[in-house]
C-alpha positions, 0 to 999 in steps of 0.5 A, a space after each residue: 368607189 365613186 359617188 354615183 356608184 355609192 348612190 346607186 348601191 346605197 339607194 338600192 339597199 334603202 329601197 329593200 328595207 322591210 317596211 316594218 323594220 323601216 318604221 321601227 328604225 324611224 321611230 328610234 331615230 325620231 326619239 333621239 332626234 327629239 332629244 337633241 332638238 330639245 337640248 338645243 332649244 329649237 323652235 323654227 326648224 327646216 325639214 324635208 318631205 321624205 321620198 324614196 325611203 328617207 327618214 320621215 321627220 314630219 311628226 316634228 310638226 307636233 312640237 316645232 314650227 316647220 319649214 320645208 324647202 323649195 328649189 328656186 333659182 337653183 337654191 333652197 328657200 324654206 317655206 312655212 308648213 301649211 300641211 299641203 304639198 305639190 310635186 316638185 323637181 326630181 320627185 320631191 314634194 314642196 309646200 304650198 305656201 307663200 310664207 318664206 323664212 330667212 335662213 338666218 331665222 331657222 334655228 336648225 335644219 334637218 338634212 337628209 342623206 343616203 349615207 353619212 361618213 364618220 366626218 359627217 359628210 353626206 351623200 345625197 342625190 348629187 345636186 348640191 342644194 344642201 351644200 350650197 345652203 349650209 355653206 353660210 348657214 349659222 344655225 344647227 345642221 343635223 343630218 339623219 340616216 339609219 345607222 347601217 347607212 354610215 361608212 368610214 369615208 365618202 369621196 368628198 370635194 372642196 364644195 361638200 359641207 359636213 353637218 354639225 350633228 348626225 342622228 341615227 337610230 342607234 347613236 348621236 354623233 357630233 362633228 369632228 370639225 373645229 370650225 363647225 
């Protein structure tokens, strides 16, 4: 299957998760994610505002200094969390903030994905913003998705970048790539 077909299939499946089940899975995932971040001594964390049934990581604000992405000139730039958001491109929400952070000053970035494969490559919404960001990012990249949204292998291209770790509601996976 091609990426477009997989994207539609998995988005439809995620849209159909019963709200109580989504809340339970999200809670389980967040407990594991908090442990992972604590073990890596994270302080400044790049996150995202959840849309379309994505894992909701906003509760991390209780522990970490959060930064949310805006798309500027075709790339991701993270801004300090002010608690206020406005609608951005593609139905996303961006922080109302003027304070940016250099990507090298972020200790970790939480990367959303519709589905992840066993090699920790992801299928997102197809614009490549996170792949571009991760290409020269030195901090920890942590993918998040529900366990049911993992598959053996995704079609990938040379510009696709895997994450260092994946946290699901069931398990924590570390990258099999030696260069990560």
